[in-house]
C-alpha positions as CSV (number, residue, x, y, z in Angstrom):
1,M,-37.7,114.9,-9.1
2,K,-35.5,113.5,-6.5
3,R,-32.1,111.8,-8.3
4,V,-31.0,108.9,-6.4
5,A,-27.8,106.9,-6.5
6,I,-27.4,103.4,-5.3
7,A,-24.3,101.8,-3.8
8,G,-23.8,98.0,-3.7
9,A,-25.8,97.8,-6.9
10,S,-24.7,94.0,-7.8
11,G,-25.8,92.8,-4.4
12,R,-29.5,91.6,-3.3
13,M,-30.4,94.5,-1.4
14,G,-28.9,97.0,-3.9
15,R,-30.8,95.1,-7.0
16,M,-33.9,95.7,-4.7
17,L,-33.4,99.3,-4.1
18,I,-32.8,100.0,-7.8
19,E,-36.3,98.4,-8.7
20,T,-38.1,100.3,-5.9
21,V,-36.3,103.4,-7.0
22,L,-37.5,102.8,-10.6
23,N,-41.2,101.9,-9.2
24,D,-41.2,105.8,-7.7
25,A,-42.7,108.4,-9.6
26,D,-41.1,110.9,-7.7
27,M,-37.7,109.4,-8.1
28,T,-35.0,108.8,-10.7
29,L,-31.8,106.4,-10.6
30,S,-29.2,108.6,-11.0
31,G,-26.3,106.1,-10.6
32,A,-25.5,102.5,-9.6
33,L,-22.0,101.9,-8.0
34,T,-20.2,98.8,-7.0
35,R,-16.7,98.4,-5.3
36,D,-16.2,95.1,-7.3
37,A,-14.7,95.4,-11.0
38,A,-16.0,92.1,-11.8
39,A,-19.8,92.7,-10.5
40,G,-21.7,93.9,-13.3
41,V,-19.8,97.0,-14.1
42,G,-20.6,98.5,-17.7
43,R,-24.1,96.6,-17.5
44,D,-27.3,98.4,-17.3
45,A,-28.5,98.9,-14.0
46,G,-32.0,97.4,-14.9
47,A,-30.5,94.2,-16.8
48,F,-31.6,92.0,-14.1
49,L,-35.4,93.4,-14.7
50,G,-34.7,93.0,-18.3
51,I,-35.3,96.6,-18.6
52,D,-32.9,99.5,-20.2
53,T,-32.5,102.0,-17.7
54,G,-29.9,104.1,-19.5
55,V,-27.8,104.0,-16.2
56,L,-24.6,101.7,-16.3
57,V,-23.4,100.0,-12.9
58,C,-19.8,101.6,-12.6
59,T,-17.2,102.3,-9.6
60,D,-16.7,106.2,-10.2
61,V,-18.0,107.6,-6.9
62,D,-17.6,111.4,-7.6
63,A,-19.0,111.1,-11.3
64,V,-22.4,109.4,-9.9
65,L,-22.8,111.8,-7.0
66,A,-22.0,114.9,-8.9
67,Q,-25.1,114.0,-11.0
68,S,-27.2,112.7,-7.7
69,D,-29.3,114.6,-5.1
70,Y,-29.2,111.4,-2.6
71,L,-27.3,108.1,-1.9
72,I,-28.8,105.1,-0.4
73,D,-25.8,102.9,0.8
74,F,-26.0,99.5,2.2
75,T,-22.6,98.0,2.0
76,R,-19.9,97.5,4.5
77,P,-18.3,100.1,7.4
78,E,-15.4,101.0,5.4
79,A,-17.2,101.2,2.3
80,S,-19.6,103.2,3.8
81,L,-17.4,105.7,5.3
82,A,-15.4,106.2,2.0
83,L,-19.0,106.8,0.2
84,L,-19.9,109.2,3.0
85,D,-16.6,111.5,2.4
86,A,-17.4,111.7,-1.4
87,A,-21.2,112.7,-0.4
88,V,-19.6,115.5,1.7
89,R,-17.3,116.9,-0.9
90,A,-20.5,116.0,-3.4
91,K,-23.2,117.9,-0.9
92,V,-25.4,114.7,-1.1
93,G,-27.9,113.6,1.3
94,V,-27.0,110.1,2.4
95,V,-29.3,107.2,3.6
96,I,-27.2,104.6,5.6
97,G,-28.5,101.2,6.3
98,T,-25.2,99.6,6.6
99,T,-24.5,97.7,10.1
100,G,-21.5,96.9,12.2
101,F,-19.9,100.3,12.5
102,S,-17.5,100.8,15.7
103,V,-18.2,103.8,18.2
104,E,-15.4,105.3,16.4
105,Q,-16.8,105.0,12.7
106,K,-20.2,106.3,13.9
107,Q,-18.7,109.4,15.3
108,R,-17.3,109.7,11.8
109,I,-21.0,109.6,10.3
110,E,-22.0,112.3,13.2
111,T,-19.1,114.7,12.4
112,A,-20.1,114.1,8.1
113,A,-24.0,115.0,9.3
114,Q,-22.7,118.5,10.3
115,S,-22.3,119.2,6.4
116,I,-25.2,116.8,4.8
117,P,-28.2,115.9,6.0
118,V,-27.9,111.7,6.7
119,V,-30.4,109.2,7.7
120,F,-28.6,106.5,9.7
121,A,-30.5,103.6,11.0
122,P,-29.5,99.6,11.6
123,N,-33.1,98.9,10.0
124,M,-35.1,100.9,7.3
125,S,-38.0,98.7,7.9
126,V,-41.4,100.8,9.2
127,G,-42.4,97.8,11.0
128,V,-39.0,97.2,12.6
129,N,-39.1,100.8,14.1
130,V,-42.6,100.5,15.2
131,T,-41.3,97.5,17.0
132,L,-38.6,99.6,18.6
133,K,-41.2,101.8,20.1
134,L,-43.3,98.9,21.2
135,L,-40.3,97.7,22.8
136,D,-40.0,101.0,24.7
137,M,-43.2,101.0,26.1
138,A,-42.9,97.5,27.1
139,A,-39.8,97.6,28.9
140,R,-40.8,100.6,31.0
141,L,-44.1,98.8,32.2
142,M,-42.1,95.7,32.7
143,S,-38.9,97.1,34.3
144,T,-38.8,94.6,37.3
145,G,-39.4,90.7,37.5
146,Y,-38.8,90.2,34.0
147,D,-35.5,88.6,32.1
148,I,-35.0,90.2,28.9
149,E,-33.6,88.4,25.9
150,V,-32.9,89.3,22.3
151,L,-33.0,86.4,19.9
152,E,-31.9,87.4,16.2
153,A,-31.8,85.1,13.1
154,H,-30.1,86.2,9.6
155,H,-28.9,84.4,6.4
156,R,-25.5,82.8,6.2
157,H,-23.8,85.6,4.5
158,K,-24.3,88.3,7.1
159,V,-21.1,89.3,8.4
160,D,-21.9,91.1,11.7
161,A,-23.2,89.6,14.9
162,P,-25.6,90.4,16.8
163,S,-27.3,92.5,14.1
164,G,-27.4,96.0,14.0
165,T,-31.2,95.6,14.6
166,A,-30.7,93.5,17.6
167,L,-28.3,95.9,19.0
168,K,-30.7,99.0,18.8
169,M,-33.5,96.8,20.4
170,G,-31.2,96.6,23.2
171,E,-30.0,100.0,23.4
172,V,-33.8,101.3,23.2
173,I,-34.7,98.9,26.1
174,A,-31.5,99.6,28.1
175,N,-32.2,103.3,27.9
176,A,-35.8,102.9,28.7
177,L,-34.5,101.0,31.7
178,G,-32.1,103.6,32.8
179,R,-29.0,101.3,32.1
180,D,-25.9,101.3,29.9
181,L,-26.1,98.4,27.3
182,A,-22.4,98.2,27.1
183,S,-22.4,97.4,30.8
184,C,-25.3,95.0,30.9
185,A,-25.1,93.2,27.7
186,V,-24.3,89.4,27.5
187,Y,-23.5,88.2,24.3
188,A,-22.3,84.7,24.9
189,R,-22.6,81.8,27.5
190,E,-21.0,78.5,27.7
191,G,-20.1,76.5,30.1
192,V,-21.3,77.1,34.0
193,T,-22.3,80.8,34.0
194,G,-23.9,80.6,37.3
195,E,-27.5,82.4,37.6
196,R,-29.0,84.7,35.5
197,D,-28.0,88.6,36.4
198,P,-31.6,90.2,36.5
199,S,-30.1,93.4,35.2
200,S,-28.4,91.8,32.3
201,I,-30.0,91.8,28.7
202,G,-29.1,88.6,26.8
203,F,-28.5,88.1,23.1
204,A,-28.4,85.1,21.2
205,T,-27.6,84.7,17.1
206,V,-28.6,82.6,14.5
207,R,-27.0,82.4,11.4
208,G,-28.3,80.0,8.3
209,G,-29.8,79.8,5.0
210,D,-31.5,82.4,3.3
211,I,-33.0,84.1,6.6
212,V,-33.8,87.6,5.6
213,G,-34.4,88.7,9.3
214,E,-35.9,87.8,12.3
215,H,-36.4,89.5,15.7
216,T,-37.7,88.6,18.8
217,V,-37.3,90.0,22.1
218,M,-38.5,87.9,25.6
219,F,-39.7,89.4,28.5
220,A,-39.6,86.2,30.5
221,G,-41.5,86.4,34.2
222,V,-42.5,83.9,36.7
223,G,-45.9,82.3,35.2
224,E,-45.8,84.2,31.9
225,R,-43.7,85.3,28.9
226,I,-44.3,88.2,26.7
227,E,-42.7,87.9,23.2
228,I,-42.5,90.9,20.7
229,S,-41.4,89.9,17.4
230,H,-40.8,91.2,13.8
231,K,-39.8,89.0,10.8
232,S,-39.0,90.0,7.2
233,A,-39.9,88.0,4.3
234,S,-38.1,90.1,1.8
235,R,-35.9,93.1,1.8
236,L,-38.9,95.1,0.1
237,S,-39.4,96.6,3.5
238,Y,-36.2,97.7,3.9
239,A,-36.1,99.5,0.6
240,Q,-39.5,101.0,1.0
241,G,-38.5,102.5,4.3
242,S,-35.1,103.8,2.4
243,L,-37.0,105.6,0.0
244,R,-39.3,107.2,3.1
245,A,-35.9,108.2,4.4
246,V,-35.1,110.0,1.1
247,H,-38.5,111.9,0.9
248,F,-37.6,112.9,4.7
249,L,-34.2,114.4,3.9
250,A,-35.7,116.6,1.0
251,G,-35.2,120.5,1.7
252,K,-32.7,119.8,4.8
253,Q,-29.4,121.1,4.9
254,N,-27.5,118.7,7.2
255,G,-28.2,116.9,10.1
256,L,-28.2,113.3,11.7
257,F,-31.5,111.5,11.9
258,D,-32.8,108.0,12.2
259,M,-36.0,106.3,11.1
260,Q,-37.8,107.2,14.4
261,D,-37.4,110.6,13.1
262,V,-38.5,109.9,9.6
263,L,-41.5,108.2,10.9
264,G,-42.5,110.6,13.3
265,L,-42.2,108.5,16.4
266,R,-40.4,110.4,19.0
């Protein structure tokens, strides 16, 4: 039985993860962490489901990880790194779905993965990761004559833009084309911009309402347009993918992996 702790337990994603772990016959909920002392601390982690799990929401990271095998983290970059440090001390495997990391912060994750096993991916959805594979294929086959634009939409509470998934899509496409995304990405257009650079990859962002997550990559040619899209209707797909990542980590001592590894798509 895999003992799994959830970070960000009081948020919507945290609650979805808790429910999904409770429904997995091969896992047991070992802890529910929150950073906000007012966010349900002391209440049962299953209270929102009307059940008693015997696990109380708390802020004591070290105590929770001492009785856990794995931690699933969907929080914020600074919180994720603090949790990662604690996981290294406790020798606990980590699944990180947090987005918005800087280059330096990603390097800290790589360093931690030398000591513990880590699955780090901007999107845990199986469907999104299959979409990434399709984008790699499409970019290679439409490497010339097509302008590439990445469009994404999320709820009003998302704090980073473009989304981690949109950036990953751009990275996959750029790599397939032999380009450096940092050099060819265009994140904003306003005023007289001149003609489009055919080697660029454009990004457009929408924030509003309760949109869970929508991503479309447009390959716009002359006389035709190909669009590859993924739309999430709930956070369940992210939670289910996260549990697949936990199962993948079983038996691993260290290493940095992503969902392409988990799904065997490399």
